[in-house]
C-alpha positions, 0 to 999 in steps of 0.5 A, spaced: 183 340 821 177 341 825 171 345 822 170 352 825 163 350 827 166 345 833 166 347 840 171 343 844 169 342 852 173 338 857 171 335 863 173 329 867 178 326 863 173 326 857 173 331 851 167 333 848 167 335 840 160 339 839 159 340 832 154 345 830 150 344 824 144 346 820 139 341 818 139 343 811 146 345 810 151 341 805 157 344 809 154 341 815 154 334 812 161 335 810 163 338 816 161 331 820 165 327 815 171 332 816 170 332 824 170 324 824 176 323 820 180 328 825 177 326 831 177 319 831 171 319 836 170 313 841 162 315 840 158 319 835 152 322 838 146 325 834 141 329 835 135 324 833 131 320 838 129 313 835 123 315 832 126 320 828 132 316 826 127 311 823 123 316 820 129 319 816 132 312 815 126 309 812 122 313 808 117 307 807 114 308 814 108 312 812 106 305 809 105 303 817 100 308 819 094 306 822 089 312 821 084 309 825 088 309 831 091 316 830 083 318 830 081 314 836 087 316 840 086 324 838 093 324 835 090 328 828 093 335 830 100 332 832 100 328 826 098 334 822 103 339 825 109 333 824 106 333 816 107 341 816 114 341 819 116 336 815 113 339 808 117 346 810 124 342 811 123 338 805 121 344 801 127 348 803 131 342 802 129 342 795 131 349 794 138 347 797 139 340 794 140 337 800 136 332 804 133 335 811 137 331 817 142 329 812 148 331 817 145 326 822 144 320 817 152 322 815 154 321 823 150 315 823 153 312 817 160 314 819 159 311 826 157 304 822 163 305 817 168 306 822 165 301 828 164 307 832 159 307 838 152 311 836 148 314 841 141 317 839 141 323 844 135 326 843 128 326 847 123 322 844 119 327 839 112 325 841 114 327 849 117 333 846 111 336 842 106 334 848 110 337 853 111 343 848 103 343 847 101 342 854 106 348 857 102 353 852 096 357 854 089 357 850 091 363 846 098 361 845 096 355 842 091 359 837 097 363 836 102 358 835 097 354 830 096 360 826 103 361 825 105 354 823 099 354 818 102 361 815 109 358 815 106 353 810 101 357 806 105 363 806 112 361 805 118 366 806 123 368 801 127 363 798 134 362 802 141 360 799 147 356 802 150 363 804 144 365 808 144 358 812 151 358 814 150 365 817 144 363 821 148 357 824 153 363 827 153 364 834 150 371 834 145 369 829 142 363 833 142 367 840 138 373 837 133 368 834 133 364 841 131 371 844 126 372 839 123 365 840 123 366 848 119 373 848 114 370 843 113 363 846 117 363 853 113 356 854 116 353 847 123 356 848 123 352 855 121 346 853 123 345 845 130 348 846 132 349 854 130 342 856 133 338 850 139 342 852 139 338 858 137 332 855 142 332 850 148 334 855 146 328 859 146 323 854 153 326 851 156 326 858 155 319 859 157 316 852 162 311 852 169 313 851 174 319 852 173 322 845 165 324 844 163 327 837 156 330 838 152 332 831 147 338 834 143 343 831 147 350 832 142 352 837 143 347 842 151 347 842 151 353 847 146 350 852 149 343 851 156 346 853 154 349 859 150 343 862 155 337 860 160 338 866 154 337 871 150 330 871 142 331 871 136 327 872 133 327 865 127 322 868 123 329 870 123 332 863 121 325 860 114 325 863 108 328 859 104 333 863 097 331 865 092 334 861 089 340 863 082 339 866 080 346 863 078 344 856 073 339 859 070 344 864 069 349 859 066 344 854 061 341 859 060 348 861 058 350 854 053 344 854 050 346 861 049 353 858 045 350 852 041 345 855 039 350 860 037 355 855 033 350 851 029 348 858 028 355 859 024 356 853 020 350 854 018 352 861 017 359 860 016 359 852 011 353 852 012 347 848 012 350 841 018 355 843 022 349 846 021 345 840 023 351 836 029 352 840 031 344 839 030 345 831 034 351 831 040 347 835 040 341 831 039 344 824 045 350 825 050 345 829 049 340 824 049 345 818 056 348 820 059 341 822 057 338 815 060 345 812 066 343 815 066 336 812 064 338 805 070 343 805 075 338 807 072 334 801 069 329 805 065 322 803 058 324 803 056 319 808 062 322 813 058 329 812 052 326 814 055 322 820 058 329 822 052 333 821 048 327 825 053 327 831 054 334 832 048 336 836 049 330 840 057 331 841 058 338 843 062 339 849 063 332 850 071 331 851 071 324 849 067 324 842 066 329 837 063 330 830 070 330 827 071 324 830 065 320 828 066 324 821 073 322 821 072 314 822 067 314 817 071 317 812 077 312 813 072 307 813 069 308 806 076 312 803 081 308 807 088 310 804 092 304 800 099 303 800 101 307 794 097 313 798 101 312 804 108 312 800 105 319 796 104 323 803 111 326 803 110 328 796 103 330 796 104 335 803 109 339 799 103 343 796 096 346 799 092 342 794 096 335 796 093 335 803 086 335 800 088 330 794 091 325 799 086 320 802 090 320 809 091 327 809 084 328 807 081 324 813 085 329 818 082 335 814 075 331 815 076 331 823 079 338 824 074 342 819 068 338 822 070 339 829 071 347 827 065 347 824 061 344 829 064 349 834 062 355 830 055 352 830 055 351 837 056 358 839 052 361 833 046 356 835 047 358 842 047 365 840 040 365 836 037 361 841 038 366 847 036 372 842 029 368 841 029 368 848 031 375 851 
């Protein structure tokens, strides 16, 4: 007997069985085994890309993390987002005594066990996150980051298996998607709607006549609607070009600060000009150093961030956080044991400061935040002295 969470779609001589799951549900894991036994599919599609599949399969992936590459390629925020989301799911999984994503692994295990074709049907996670981030306005990004961090630092009430099963129901999922669309239309479009299209095409073209797709319940309706129609997924695999607006703003701030200092030299004299330069360097360096100190940065990282801050403001290529992060990584480079402990340490706020890898990320982020605050404070102080 098919599990209740299976939706059946027939098209072009093929039968698609869409199994809606929750990523932290024991019953979903059981449903996968039951569906495979009942359907005996030719292919099993799971909602994972190659990268996520490897990360779930091999918990030792953290050992291969190259922190210098992460900093230089400016993937710090992306990695921090992944860590917070993973931590959130792990904590929920512990409450429910189930490994997050266990139903997807069960699908892969069943495919291997019965010699069934396995399809990793989801879009690359990095492409998805970059498309989501690139589609948000500046204010939406701020709002999204604040909600993401509040989700980690101020977790919701505990949930049980009954609540998880209720969330999987069609009406509840639909209501949740409507709320997401109202709050963040760009996120819903790229995180859910685009992936519905991508998943549908991968499932549609899977080998055989009977296809079992193990999907998050939120995707079942969309996939069922699109699966009968071929779709060119190449367009939604492209990473959108970076906006030039941040660069324009950065160079604009740089130009304003330089103009203010030049103005003080021209109209206030050399002494006044030197005073403005000193104010600029001291305030900007001070706030950058404070940010690095709050991240428990190495003393030389604090010094490096402070020295770099007055000279890197507005520069889209080099930042005080980048300099401080590289110095921190050089003097406090994580060892293999630190990498192994990342999943455990990031389950608590204290752990983010305790683990050398995440501390490097914090040094990068907090030093940059400090330098940004210092830029505006210094600019305001200099302008006040002039006018």
